[in-house]
C-alpha positions, 0 to 999 in steps of 0.5 A, spaced: 436 271 367 436 277 364 441 275 359 436 269 357 430 274 356 434 278 352 437 272 348 429 269 347 427 276 345 432 276 340 429 270 336 422 273 336 419 276 330 419 283 330 411 284 332 412 280 338 419 283 340 416 290 340 410 288 344 414 285 350 419 291 349 413 296 351 412 292 357 417 293 363 417 286 366 422 281 366 419 276 361 425 270 362 420 265 365 415 266 360 420 265 355 423 259 358 417 255 356 418 251 349 411 252 348 410 258 351 406 260 357 400 255 358 393 259 358 392 257 365 398 260 368 396 266 363 389 267 366 392 268 373 396 274 371 392 280 373 395 285 368 391 285 362 397 288 358 401 282 360 396 277 359 395 279 352 402 279 350 403 272 353 398 270 349 401 272 343 407 269 345 404 262 346 400 263 340 407 264 336 411 258 340 405 253 339 405 255 331 412 254 331 412 247 334 406 245 329 411 247 324 416 243 326 412 237 327 412 231 322 404 232 322 398 235 325 398 234 332 391 234 335 394 236 342 398 242 340 393 244 335 387 244 341 392 248 345 393 254 340 385 254 339 385 255 347 390 261 346 385 264 340 379 263 344 383 267 350 385 272 345 378 273 343 379 270 336 373 265 336 373 264 328 380 262 329 379 258 335 373 254 332 378 253 326 383 250 330 378 246 334 375 243 328 381 240 325 383 237 332 376 234 332 377 231 325 383 228 327 380 225 333 375 222 329 380 219 324 383 216 331 377 213 333 373 211 326 379 210 321 382 214 315 375 214 312 374 220 315 379 224 313 386 224 309 390 227 315 394 223 320 394 225 327 401 224 330 404 226 337 409 232 338 415 226 336 411 224 329 409 218 332 401 216 331 396 219 336 394 217 341 400 213 343 400 206 344 405 205 348 407 198 352 404 200 358 397 203 354 392 199 352 387 200 346 382 202 351 386 207 354 388 210 347 380 211 346 379 214 352 385 219 351 382 220 344 375 221 347 377 226 352 380 230 346 374 230 342 370 232 348 374 238 349 375 240 341 367 240 341 367 244 347 371 250 344 368 249 337 361 250 341 363 256 345 366 259 339 360 257 334 355 261 340 360 267 340 360 267 332 352 266 332 352 260 328 347 257 332 344 251 328 351 248 328 352 250 336 346 246 337 348 240 333 355 240 337 352 240 344 348 234 343 354 231 340 358 233 347 353 230 351 354 223 347 361 224 348 360 225 355 356 219 356 361 215 352 367 217 357 363 215 363 362 208 360 369 207 359 371 209 366 366 204 368 360 208 370 354 205 366 348 209 369 344 214 365 344 220 369 343 226 363 342 231 369 349 230 371 352 230 364 349 237 363 351 240 369 358 237 368 358 240 361 355 247 363 361 247 368 366 246 362 362 251 358 363 256 364 370 256 364 370 261 358 374 267 359 378 272 354 383 277 355 377 282 354 371 283 358 367 278 354 364 274 359 357 277 359 357 277 351 358 270 352 352 269 357 348 273 353 349 269 346 348 262 351 341 265 353 339 267 346 340 260 344 336 257 350 330 261 348 325 256 346 321 261 341 328 263 338 329 261 331 337 259 331 341 262 325 345 258 320 350 264 319 354 268 323 359 274 324 366 274 325 371 280 326 375 283 320 382 285 323 389 286 321 391 280 326 397 283 330 402 278 327 400 279 320 406 283 317 404 282 310 399 288 310 402 294 306 402 301 308 396 303 302 398 310 303 405 310 302 409 313 296 412 306 295 404 303 295 402 309 290 408 308 285 406 300 285 399 301 284 400 307 279 405 302 275 400 297 274 394 302 273 398 305 267 397 299 263 390 299 264 388 306 264 393 311 262 389 317 263 388 315 270 392 315 277 391 313 284 391 318 289 389 319 296 382 321 297 378 324 303 371 320 304 366 320 309 366 315 315 360 311 314 362 306 320 359 308 326 364 310 332 366 304 336 366 303 343 372 307 346 370 312 340 375 308 335 374 308 328 375 302 323 382 303 319 384 302 312 388 296 310 395 296 313 394 302 318 396 302 325 393 308 327 387 312 325 387 316 319 388 323 320 384 328 316 383 335 315 375 334 315 371 331 321 368 324 320 372 323 314 377 318 313 383 317 307 382 312 302 385 311 295 382 313 289 382 314 282 383 321 279 383 323 272 390 326 269 387 330 263 380 332 261 376 325 259 370 326 254 363 323 256 362 316 253 370 315 253 372 308 256 378 310 261 379 303 264 380 296 261 382 291 266 382 283 265 383 279 272 384 272 273 381 272 280 374 270 278 370 264 281 365 261 277 359 256 278 358 251 276 364 249 272 363 248 265 364 250 257 360 256 257 365 261 261 372 263 260 376 260 266 380 266 267 376 272 266 369 269 266 367 272 259 361 269 256 364 264 250 357 264 246 359 271 243 366 269 241 368 266 235 370 259 235 377 260 232 379 265 238 377 260 243 383 256 247 383 250 251 388 248 256 392 243 253 392 238 259 385 238 262 381 242 256 378 248 260 376 253 256 379 260 255 376 266 251 382 268 248 390 267 247 391 272 252 387 269 257 390 262 256 397 265 257 395 269 263 392 262 266 398 258 265 403 264 268 399 265 274 394 260 276 394 254 272 400 250 269 398 245 264 399 238 265 401 237 258 404 229 259 397 227 263 401 225 269 398 223 275 400 220 282 400 213 284 393 215 288 390 218 281 392 226 283 395 231 278 403 231 279 406 237 283 408 240 277 401 242 275 397 240 281 391 244 278 390 241 272 387 234 272 389 232 265 384 227 261 383 222 267 386 225 273 382 226 280 379 233 279 376 234 286 379 240 287 375 244 282 368 241 284 369 243 291 364 249 292 360 248 285 355 244 287 349 246 282 344 244 288 347 248 293 342 253 297 348 258 298 351 260 291 353 267 294 357 263 299 360 258 294 363 264 290 367 267 295 370 260 297 371 259 289 375 266 290 379 263 295 380 257 291 383 261 285 387 265 290 390 259 293 392 257 286 395 263 284 399 263 290 402 256 289 403 257 282 407 264 282 410 262 289 408 268 293 404 269 299 397 270 298 397 276 301 403 279 297 399 277 290 398 284 287 390 282 286 390 281 293 395 286 296 392 293 296 385 291 297 380 294 302 378 290 307 374 294 312 378 292 318 377 294 325 383 297 329 389 292 331 389 291 338 395 295 342 398 293 348 399 300 350 391 301 349 388 295 349 380 296 349 375 293 354 371 289 349 373 285 343 372 288 336 366 288 332 364 282 328 362 285 321 364 279 317 359 274 315 361 267 317 360 260 315 363 254 318 362 250 312 365 256 307 370 258 312 373 252 315 370 245 312 371 247 305 378 250 305 380 244 309 378 239 304 381 243 299 388 242 302 386 235 304 386 234 296 392 239 294 397 235 299 396 229 295 400 233 289 404 237 294 406 234 300 408 241 303 401 244 303 399 239 308 395 242 313 399 245 319 406 243 315 411 249 316 409 251 309 401 251 310 402 255 317 406 260 313 402 261 307 395 258 308 394 259 316 387 260 318 388 267 319 390 268 312 384 265 310 380 270 314 383 276 312 382 274 304 375 273 306 375 280 309 378 283 303 373 279 298 367 281 302 369 289 301 371 289 293 368 282 289 362 283 285 358 278 282 353 276 276 347 272 276 346 266 271 341 268 266 338 261 266 337 260 274 337 267 277 342 265 282 349 268 283 354 265 278 360 269 277 364 273 282 370 277 280 375 281 283 378 287 279 384 290 284 384 297 279 377 297 278 375 297 285 380 303 287 374 308 284 370 309 290 363 309 290 358 314 289 350 314 288 351 320 283 357 316 279 361 320 273 363 313 270 359 306 269 360 299 267 357 293 265 359 286 267 364 282 262 370 279 261 374 285 261 372 290 266 371 297 263 370 304 266 366 309 261 365 316 262 357 317 263 353 321 258 349 324 263 349 324 271 344 321 275 341 327 278 344 334 277 343 340 282 338 345 280 342 351 280 348 348 276 344 344 271 343 350 266 350 353 268 355 347 267 352 342 263 355 335 263 361 335 259 365 329 262 371 329 267 375 334 268 383 334 269 384 332 277 377 330 278 376 324 282 373 318 278 366 316 282 364 309 281 358 305 282 357 298 286 350 297 285 344 300 281 343 307 283 337 308 279 333 302 283 327 305 287 328 301 293 334 304 297 333 300 303 335 293 299 340 297 295 343 299 302 343 292 305 347 290 299 352 296 300 353 295 307 358 290 307 362 293 301 362 300 304 363 298 311 357 302 313 350 304 311 350 308 305 349 315 306 345 316 300 337 314 301 335 316 294 329 318 298 325 322 293 319 326 294 315 319 294 319 316 300 317 322 304 310 322 302 309 315 304 312 317 311 307 323 311 301 318 309 303 313 314 304 318 320 297 322 318 293 317 314 287 317 320 287 325 319 287 325 312 281 320 312 278 324 317 279 330 312 275 326 307 270 324 311 268 331 314 269 333 306 264 328 304 259 330 310 259 337 308 257 335 301 252 330 303 249 336 307 249 340 301 245 335 297 240 335 303 234 339 302 234 345 306 228 346 311 230 351 317 223 353 321 224 360 318 218 366 318 218 372 315 213 378 315 210 379 308 206 386 309 205 390 315 197 392 317 197 398 312 199 393 306 207 396 306 213 391 305 215 390 313 222 389 311 225 392 305 232 389 307 229 382 304 227 386 297 233 387 294 233 385 286 236 379 284 243 379 281 248 374 279 254 373 284 260 377 282 264 370 284 260 364 284 261 358 289 266 354 285 270 360 283 270 362 291 272 355 293 278 355 288 281 361 289 280 360 297 284 353 296 288 354 290 291 360 291 294 359 298 296 352 296 300 355 290 303 360 295 306 355 299 308 351 293 312 357 291 315 359 298 318 352 297 322 354 292 326 358 297 325 353 303 325 346 300 323 343 306 318 337 305 316 337 313 314 345 312 310 343 306 306 337 308 305 341 315 302 347 311 298 343 306 295 339 312 293 345 316 290 348 310 286 342 309 284 342 316 282 349 316 278 349 309 274 342 310 272 344 318 270 351 316 266 348 310 263 343 314 261 348 319 258 353 315 254 348 311 251 345 317 249 352 319 246 354 313 242 348 312 239 348 320 239 355 321 239 359 315 237 366 314 233 370 308 238 373 303 237 380 301 234 378 294 229 373 298 223 376 296 225 377 289 226 370 288 220 368 292 215 372 288 210 371 294 202 371 292 197 376 294 195 374 301 189 377 305 192 382 311 192 378 317 192 371 314 199 369 317 201 367 324 204 371 330 203 378 332 197 381 327 198 375 323 204 378 319 209 372 319 209 367 313 213 361 311 216 360 305 212 354 303 206 358 304 206 364 300 212 363 295 211 362 288 218 362 285 223 357 282 224 352 288 231 351 287 232 359 288 227 359 294 231 354 297 238 358 296 234 364 298 233 361 305 241 359 306 244 366 308 247 365 314 253 364 314 256 366 308 260 360 305 264 365 300 267 369 307 268 363 310 272 359 305 276 366 303 278 367 310 279 360 312 284 359 306 287 366 305 287 367 313 291 361 313 296 364 308 296 370 312 298 366 318 303 362 314 307 369 312 306 372 319 310 366 322 315 364 317 317 372 316 318 372 323 313 378 324 311 376 331 318 375 333 321 379 339 328 379 336 326 383 330 327 391 331 322 395 327 327 398 322 329 391 320 322 388 319 321 392 312 314 394 309 314 389 304 313 384 310 307 387 312 304 388 305 305 380 304 301 379 310 296 383 309 295 382 302 291 375 303 287 378 308 285 384 304 283 379 298 279 375 303 275 381 305 274 383 297 271 376 296 267 377 302 264 384 300 262 381 293 257 378 296 254 384 300 255 388 293 251 383 289 245 382 295 247 375 296 248 376 304 247 381 309 253 384 313 252 380 319 252 373 314 259 376 312 262 377 318 260 370 321 263 367 315 269 371 316 269 369 323 268 361 322 274 361 317 279 365 321 277 361 327 279 354 323 285 357 320 288 359 327 286 352 329 289 349 323 295 352 323 296 351 331 295 343 330 300 343 325 305 348 327 308 348 334 305 355 336 302 361 334 305 366 338 312 364 340 316 368 334 322 363 335 318 356 334 311 358 331 314 357 324 317 350 326 312 344 323 310 338 328 313 332 324 310 325 325 314 319 328 316 316 321 317 323 317 321 325 323 325 319 322 326 320 315 328 327 316 333 325 321 336 320 317 337 325 311 340 330 316 345 324 318 347 323 311 349 330 310 356 332 310 360 339 310 365 338 305 365 337 297 362 341 291 356 336 291 355 336 298 350 339 302 349 344 308 344 342 313 340 347 317 342 345 324 337 348 328 333 343 332 327 343 335 323 338 340 318 335 335 324 334 330 323 339 325 330 341 324 330 341 317 326 347 316 329 353 313 328 360 315 323 363 309 325 370 311 333 369 311 332 365 305 329 370 301 333 375 304 339 371 301 337 369 295 333 375 292 327 370 289 332 367 285 334 359 285 338 358 292 345 358 292 349 352 293 349 353 301 342 352 302 338 346 303 337 341 298 331 337 300 327 332 297 327 331 289 334 329 289 340 324 292 341 327 298 349 326 298 354 322 294 356 316 298 363 316 296 367 310 300 
């Protein structure tokens, strides 16, 4: 028995033999089955590793059986669909089940459904009409097979997320169930019973992974009445275990092969291994995605990085120089016409008629003799003699050239002008061109150079020794029509020219099986670029340039390109953005020898970074790290967080302005003369002098100088969170203090020291006033001076100059005190420095000087100035405390409070940062409870930089691209 096992293993492909060798069990029983062990038997095995290995064995045996069968056998195909479902490959299970379903329709409804002819394992028509089996029984066999095909299709569609298709198939399942009961003689209509039986069959879903909960969740979502079903879904991007065509992209042989081709298109460039940040979040079990052909995670010396291929300069490349010229025939064009070159998709309008060429068979256009020659050699043999088969299809020697009157259906697939999915159609057209190239060049599609080294963003291949609990992530967009229906129709047409390309023939299973189609779509989604039509605005052209796409993406590229038939890379004349510390020192002079070529896969200047990230996600294999969030983006987040506060500040300022315009009528009495006729209160009899600083000047000084100082500090801090919090707190202090002192002036007021000088009281008889001895008078009773000067003269308390000076400069003093850590317990007296004390005291001294000018010019009493200073200082303290975490804690009083939206924006920026590379930026990693982790210590920055522009190791904040997105 062991000898039989050894003999059976030796006949297996290397990948399967290696997997079975890793398991210490006796596999003789499993190997004895000609079709491999059944899924029912495999499900009884408790060891998940053995189940996985035996499912791969069953898949191999069933594929072999299909290859040896004279035609497509529905039973074998459906068994393989069941195996694919158990392996967790829903996209492959759906494709096999769909073909099985199509064959059932042919058996039930006739050959008008499809050109495929179902047969049994012996090549006889299916279902078999034996001497003891009537037509009634044959129909029952086909219906039951159709039922289970629909069950597998529907379960797979639910898992993949193509919910509209799943709902249609569920309705058809119920109809088939009723038809089966009718054939069995049960004519009663029992919808509830049918639903229960179908539900029971659905519940038989199981895989080698623990995905049952995922399936139940998908079913639950589909059953929600308020849920809008989706048209498109998502499937896995994986190097399938049996895929032995993926090269080791990082090997010396691969680099030599690519460099040989690159030398023809770009002699000054070479391909090397580049270390890039990993854009994809870690998957379950901490496994990261792999590059094509990698069996284990990429090893890198940098954390959160992976190895990729990249283009590098072999010598100095001047700005404006064209460094790569690549012409590719792997293109897709819709609709198919005379406007574009069939090979490279160049616009024919700008090409002289004499330079244009046409196929000698079907007259499709080419832009040059070079393109015509490339097409002839690589994908389009001309049907010069205008031959056709008896059915009107092109001959086997030129299957893609219909001639002058032959069947051209294969070129019309995916090119409907009325299509609502033009971008999906283009991906199918790339698939179609790849199949044409494969047939013409007699190569496996995955071995074509245009395909071989493409990056597909594949998830890790499951290993029998480390089988994950859950199946891989579904990151490849999926469409039943474009991934199954159109490819099947394409081969149904091709098989009339080349019989060996009939679906499920030996050649088809080797070169064009569904897993190959899925692999090609994964590669196209990672590297293909598209061009919109100037007439309709819809995607019109897609192309894959295998050398051009080796240049990794950056949002600060050093090369640029334009869509054209020949793809060029040209060194930019200036960078998209430059770091301030290098813009004047190192002017852009081109790409130096040894530097990497940074391409751009989308417009890096566009404003909506979220739209750009959405387009880049499938291309880069994850979220673009560059948010390109300039100051306006943070300002928007700040405004959304604080618009009620800003509105309230404006309201308080408006109230202060309105109160200022209201006439002042405080109930003030003042003594004019004492009973002897002398001035009773000489403190009101000072002469009138113009203020040293008028109100407008004091207001501007008290607001603009603190704001300017905060702005200057941002040259060192470079923190939008700190700047926004500081300015918001300053506005709180100024608005609140101004409104408070204005209300007090208008409601309480007081007589200024020069009041009598502006009042100019008229002579009054002694004792004609009110109060004791009749010495008290009201301003409106005795004053004869200018009314506006009199109203101004009765608004002494409190001092507005003092209030705004201490609100603004007091706030600035607090800002300096906290950000220079003067109150921190960690600072020793010897390290504080006299300059810190001066910097904190200077705003207070300037505020005191502004306040004293009012006393010197006889506009306020000392008590008025002290009251105004107290109000200003109080509002400054509350303004700072409202926008910063604390006043006293030396470790947190410099950290701003950050709103929810701005905090999210700053966290996204922190995640975007990496720690490697010349143009990458170091992020301050101190975290706080309110999310203000991006604020840099002002004192530390000043100490390190000495008031000069920050060194490269400091934080770069807002007005520039946060980091190159180089993948």
